[in-house]
C-alpha positions as CSV (number, residue, x, y, z in Angstrom):
1,X,96.3,113.5,81.6
2,X,95.8,116.6,83.8
3,X,97.0,120.1,83.4
4,X,96.1,123.7,84.2
5,X,95.2,126.4,81.7
6,X,95.3,129.6,83.9
7,X,93.0,128.6,86.8
8,X,91.1,126.0,84.8
9,X,91.8,122.3,85.4
10,X,91.8,120.4,82.0
11,X,91.2,116.7,82.1
12,X,92.0,114.6,79.0
13,X,90.6,111.1,78.6
14,X,89.9,108.6,75.8
15,X,86.3,108.5,74.6
16,X,84.1,106.8,72.0
17,X,85.9,103.5,72.2
18,X,89.3,105.2,72.5
19,X,89.0,106.6,69.0
20,X,89.3,110.2,70.2
21,X,90.8,112.1,73.2
22,X,88.4,114.5,74.8
23,X,89.1,117.4,77.1
24,X,86.8,118.0,80.1
25,X,86.7,121.3,82.0
26,X,84.5,122.7,84.8
27,X,84.5,126.5,84.0
28,X,81.5,127.6,86.2
29,X,81.8,125.6,89.4
30,X,84.3,125.3,92.2
31,X,86.0,123.3,93.5
32,X,87.2,121.6,90.4
33,X,87.7,117.8,90.9
34,X,88.8,114.8,89.1
35,X,89.1,111.1,90.0
36,X,91.9,108.8,88.8
37,X,92.4,105.1,89.0
38,X,95.3,103.6,91.0
39,X,98.8,103.7,89.4
40,X,97.8,106.3,86.8
41,X,100.1,108.9,88.4
42,X,103.2,108.3,90.4
43,X,102.8,109.0,94.1
44,X,105.0,111.8,95.3
45,X,106.5,111.6,98.8
46,X,105.8,114.7,100.8
47,X,107.6,115.4,104.1
48,X,106.0,117.5,106.8
49,X,108.6,119.8,108.3
50,X,106.4,120.5,111.3
51,X,106.1,116.8,112.2
52,X,106.9,116.1,115.8
53,X,107.7,112.7,117.2
54,X,107.1,111.5,120.8
55,X,108.6,108.4,122.3
56,X,106.3,106.4,124.6
57,X,107.2,103.5,126.9
58,X,106.6,99.9,125.9
59,X,103.0,98.9,126.4
60,X,102.6,96.1,128.9
61,X,99.9,93.6,128.0
62,X,98.1,91.7,130.8
63,X,97.6,88.0,130.3
64,X,93.9,87.2,130.0
65,X,93.2,84.0,131.9
66,X,89.7,83.9,130.3
67,X,91.3,83.5,126.8
68,X,91.7,80.1,125.4
69,X,93.1,79.2,122.0
70,X,91.1,76.3,120.6
71,X,92.8,76.0,117.2
72,X,94.9,77.9,114.7
73,X,93.9,78.2,111.0
74,X,96.2,79.6,108.4
75,X,94.5,82.3,106.2
76,X,93.6,81.4,102.6
77,X,96.4,82.4,100.2
78,X,95.0,84.8,97.8
79,X,96.5,85.5,94.3
80,X,98.7,88.5,94.1
81,X,97.0,91.8,93.4
82,X,98.2,92.7,89.9
83,X,98.0,96.4,90.8
84,X,100.7,95.9,93.5
85,X,102.9,93.4,91.6
86,X,106.5,94.2,91.1
87,X,106.7,92.0,88.1
88,X,104.0,91.2,85.5
89,X,103.9,88.9,82.5
90,X,101.0,89.9,80.2
91,X,99.4,88.0,77.3
92,X,96.9,89.0,74.6
93,X,94.3,87.5,72.3
94,X,96.9,85.4,70.5
95,X,97.3,83.2,73.6
96,X,93.7,81.8,73.9
97,X,94.9,78.2,73.6
98,X,95.8,76.4,76.8
99,X,99.4,75.5,75.8
100,X,100.2,79.2,75.1
101,X,98.7,80.2,78.5
102,X,100.7,77.5,80.2
103,X,103.9,78.9,78.7
104,X,103.1,82.3,80.1
105,X,102.2,80.8,83.5
106,X,105.5,79.0,83.7
107,X,107.5,82.1,82.9
108,X,105.5,84.1,85.4
109,X,106.2,81.5,88.1
110,X,109.9,81.5,87.3
111,X,110.0,85.3,87.6
112,X,107.8,85.3,90.7
113,X,105.5,87.6,88.6
114,X,101.7,88.1,88.3
115,X,100.0,87.1,85.1
116,X,97.9,89.7,83.4
117,X,95.8,89.7,80.3
118,X,94.2,91.9,77.7
119,X,90.4,92.2,77.5
120,X,89.7,89.4,75.0
121,X,91.2,86.8,77.4
122,X,88.6,87.7,80.1
123,X,86.2,85.7,78.0
124,X,88.0,82.6,79.3
125,X,86.8,81.1,82.6
126,X,90.2,81.4,84.3
127,X,90.6,85.1,83.9
128,X,88.5,88.0,85.3
129,X,88.6,91.8,85.2
130,X,91.0,91.6,88.2
131,X,93.5,90.1,85.8
132,X,92.8,92.5,83.0
133,X,95.2,95.3,82.2
134,X,94.1,98.5,80.6
135,X,91.4,101.2,80.5
136,X,88.5,98.9,81.4
137,X,90.7,96.7,83.7
138,X,93.6,97.5,86.1
139,X,96.2,100.2,85.9
140,X,99.6,98.7,86.9
141,X,103.1,100.1,87.7
142,X,105.4,97.2,88.1
143,X,109.2,97.3,88.0
144,X,109.2,94.9,85.1
145,X,106.5,94.2,82.5
146,X,106.9,91.5,79.8
147,X,104.3,91.7,77.0
148,X,103.9,88.5,75.1
149,X,102.2,88.9,71.7
150,X,100.3,92.1,72.7
151,X,99.7,94.5,69.8
152,X,99.5,97.7,71.9
153,X,96.0,99.2,71.5
154,X,95.4,102.3,73.5
155,X,92.9,100.4,75.7
156,X,95.8,98.3,76.9
157,X,98.7,100.9,76.9
158,X,96.6,103.3,79.0
159,X,97.0,100.8,81.9
160,X,100.8,100.4,81.7
161,X,102.2,104.0,81.4
162,X,103.8,103.9,84.8
163,X,105.6,100.5,84.4
164,X,109.3,101.1,85.0
165,X,110.8,98.7,82.4
166,X,108.7,97.3,79.6
167,X,109.8,94.4,77.4
168,X,107.6,93.4,74.5
169,X,107.6,90.6,72.0
170,X,105.6,90.5,68.8
171,X,105.9,89.1,65.3
172,X,104.8,92.4,63.8
173,X,107.8,94.7,63.5
174,X,105.3,97.7,63.4
175,X,103.4,96.7,66.5
176,X,102.2,99.7,68.5
177,X,103.4,98.2,71.7
178,X,107.0,98.7,70.7
179,X,106.4,102.5,71.0
180,X,105.7,101.9,74.7
181,X,108.6,99.6,75.3
182,X,112.1,100.0,76.7
183,X,113.2,96.7,74.9
184,X,111.5,94.7,72.2
185,X,112.0,91.6,70.2
186,X,110.4,90.9,66.8
187,X,109.6,87.2,66.8
188,X,107.4,84.5,68.3
189,X,106.4,85.4,71.8
190,X,105.9,81.8,73.0
191,X,109.4,80.7,71.8
192,X,110.8,83.8,73.5
193,X,109.1,82.9,76.7
194,X,110.3,79.3,76.6
195,X,113.9,80.4,75.9
196,X,113.8,83.0,78.7
197,X,112.4,80.5,81.2
198,X,115.1,78.0,80.2
199,X,118.0,80.3,81.1
200,X,116.5,81.7,84.3
């Protein structure tokens, strides 16, 4: 979080394993600066009223007789960048067995969504920090985020604050993730995911 107190920029961030929130100020130096990870704040569109546009004629390209195309190779298809994804299905530590991960993968494919994980799942070979959502991973801002069996620790929720619509499923009716959700369901996340996939 960022805010001003008079002319002093106050930065608030989790510290000591997210057990406390600390405030950082720079009282004796100028300029005051702060860095933020992508998607932490919503980007505001600014219009320059002094902008002038000039129309130019079509550019004519001359054919190069020296150029020869020997072959064409399609680029390697890379996995979607989770930071840019419009839809994300996220799973937590309760989904460490392969069949639970497969359920989440199937749902994400049906929704054309990226698959994200909490920190414990990066211990598995198939996930890395680029798939991890949260303070020590990626900050995301999708139009739709579905949390399957995620408890809602601050390390995770700090990375989803700009998600537009959040749907969460957990067997614990008091799960912290529900406080960060637009819709929630108390029940088995895997059964929910299978049922949702079946009707899509």
